[in-house]
N, C-alpha and C positions, 0 to 999 in steps of 0.2 A: 209534377202532376198535381192538379188541383181538383177538388170535388165541388159538386153543386149543392144547392139548398132547395128543399121541397117542403111544403106544408100540406098535410093531409087533413081533410075535414070529414066528420061523420056523415053529414047530410049533403045533398045536392046544393049547388049554388053557394058553396063556401059557408054553410051554416053548421051549427052544432059545435061540439068540442073539436079542438084541433091538436095536431101533433106536428112539430117541426123537427127536421133532421138534416144532417149533412153527411150521414153515414148509412151503411147497409142496415136493413131492419128485417130479420127473418120472420118476424111475427108481429104484425101491426095490432092485433087484438090485445097485445100487452098494454097498449096505450089508448086505443079507441075500440068501441064495440063493433064498429063497421067503418068503412071508408068509401064514400061515394063521390067526392070531388077533391081536387088538389090544385095547388099552384106550384109550378116549377119556377123558382125565382132566379136560379142560375144553374148552368150545367145541364146535364141530362141524366136520366135514370131508366132502368127497366123496372116495370111494375108487374106483379104476378097475381093471378087470381086464387092461388093457394099458398099456404105458408111454406117457408123454407125454400123460396125461389123455385117453386114447382108450378105446373099448370100452364095456362096460356100466358104469354109475355107480350108486353107492349113497350116500345121505346117512347118516352115522353121527353120532349125538348122544352126549353124555356117557354112558358105560356100558362094559360089558365084552362082548366078542365072542369067546367061547372057541373057536368053530368057525365061522369066517366063511363058509366055502364052503357048508356045509349050511344055515346060516341064510338066506343070500341066494340060494341056488340057483345059485351060480357053478360053472363047470366048471374054473376055474383060480384061482390065488391073486391077492392084491392086488399090483398092479405099480406104481401111482403114486397120489399123493394130493394134494389141494388143500385148504388150510385156508380156511375161510369166516370172514371177519371179522365181528365183532359189529356189527350195524347198528341204530342208533336214529335214526329220522328218517323221511323220506318214501320212498315206493315209487312208481315210475312207469315204465311200459313201453308202447311202441307195438308191436302185433303186426300183421303184414301177411299177406294171403292168398297172395301169390306171392313168389318170390325177388326180391332187389334192391329191396325195399320197394314192390312193385307190388300192384295190386289193392286190395281193400277194406282200410282201416286202422281199428283200434280202439285206444283208449288205456285202459290198466288202471292202477288205483291200489290195487286190493285183489285178493284171490284170485278166481279164476274156475273154478268146478267143472265147467263144460261150455261150451266155446266155441260149439258148434253151437246149443245152446238159447239162450244169452245174446245172441249176436251174429249168428246165422244165417250164420256163416262155415264153409264146408265144409273149409277147410284153413288152416294157419298155416305158412308156409315161410320167413319172415324176421322179424326184430324189432330194435328199438332199445331197449335198457335205459338209461334216463336216470338212475334212482335206485334203489338197493337191490339185493339179490341175490335171484334167483328160481329156482324149479324148474319145469320144464315136463314134463308127463306125457303119455304116449302114449294114455292112456285117460281118459274122464271121471271125475270124483270122485277125482282124485289117485291113480290106480292105474297099474300097468304100469311099463315102463321110464321112466327120467327123465333129464333133462339139466339141468345147472347152468349158470346164466347170471349173470355179473357185469356191472357197467355197461360198455356198449360197443355197437357195431353188429354185427349178425349178418345178413349179406346172404344167406346160403344155409345152411340146416341140413344139407342134403345134403353140402356140402363139409366138414362137421364130423364126418363118419362116421356119420350117422344116416339113411342112405338107407333108404327104405321106412317110416320112422317118421312118423306123423302126430300132431301134438300137439293134445290135446283138452282139457287143463286146465292151469292155471298157479297156483302158490302162492308167496307171499312167504316168504323165509327170515327169520323174525323173530328177535328177540334171545333167544328161548327156547332157543338152543343152549347157554347156560351152565348 
């Protein structure tokens, strides 16, 4: 698996001081006083509007983001980022209707554009990602706020700062990040 490379800038239009990284950064203010634009030179990453990978999240693919706040509708600047490794291989995730892997369980190996229609599940409150990296969206058809999941157990989405969010669709993060 390979990682990407991103350059963060303090001001819009790639102005001001900058910070370049190819790894996760839980607190960008350690390097810059703020971050309002960035260039993803390779790969893709999740950026967050709060430190320690919290708050609203956005997937950035290779490209230029000259005015991050207006493009993403954020009220604040980028505060942390997580690099997403390139994945080639299988994808597998089990989603559960209730917290702590309770209630109805369904296994996914491909994208699901509407959990309610496909599985007749009214909610998804926990999951186990066995293979691959995934995005979960609060609305059907991969719209609305999103949450990035790497392999691991997620016993309660509410404990991850997503209270009030209901996940309605899931998408694999494919190797198209390059």
